[in-house]
N, C-alpha and C positions, 0 to 999 in steps of 0.2 A: 850066537856074536858073542862077543866079550863084552863088559861093562864099558870100556874103553874104548873099543871101536863104537859101539850106538854113540858114544858124547860125540867122537870126531863126526858121524855120521850126518849126525844131526845139528851139531854146530856147522859144521860146511854146509850143510840145506838151508840153515838159517841166515849163512852171510848171501847164499848164491840167489837165493829168493829176492832177500832184502836190496841188492845190487839191481837185480831184475826188476824187481816194482818201483826203483827209484828213477831207473830209466823210462818205464811206460808209465807211472803215474806221479810220483813226487819226488823232490831230490832229499825231502824229510826222510824218506823211508833209508837214508844211509847213517841216523842216529839209532837206529835198529842194528847197523852192521860195525858200528859205534860199539853199542851196548854189549854185543856178543864179544867182541872182541876185548874188552875192556874185562868181563866175566872171565873170560879165559886167561889173563892177563893176572888177573886177582886170583883164580883157582892153581895157577903154579905157583905162587906165594905163600898162600894159607894151606894146599893141600885140600880147599874143603869147596865142592860143587854143587849147587842146587839139584843141578840136573841129574847128579848122581847120586843122591837121595832121592829123585822122584822116579828114576829108573829101577833101584832099589826096590823103593815099596811097591811098583808094577809088577818085580818079580826076576828081574835080570840076575843073573849071576854073574860073578868077577869070575876073569880066568881066562883060559881058552874055551874058545868053543864057537 
């Protein structure tokens, strides 16, 4: 799987998990949802993503696959 697809998968998982936790445990989990959204927004503007750096260090390759 490509680096971009990993990032989308992780971001989507974080958002869905935090939304579920906000319904089950505490509404404050929505702050985590906002954090993920803000990071997606920031990475679109700056072309820098911390998760991308982490995944590269873990050996995830760019491109197709």
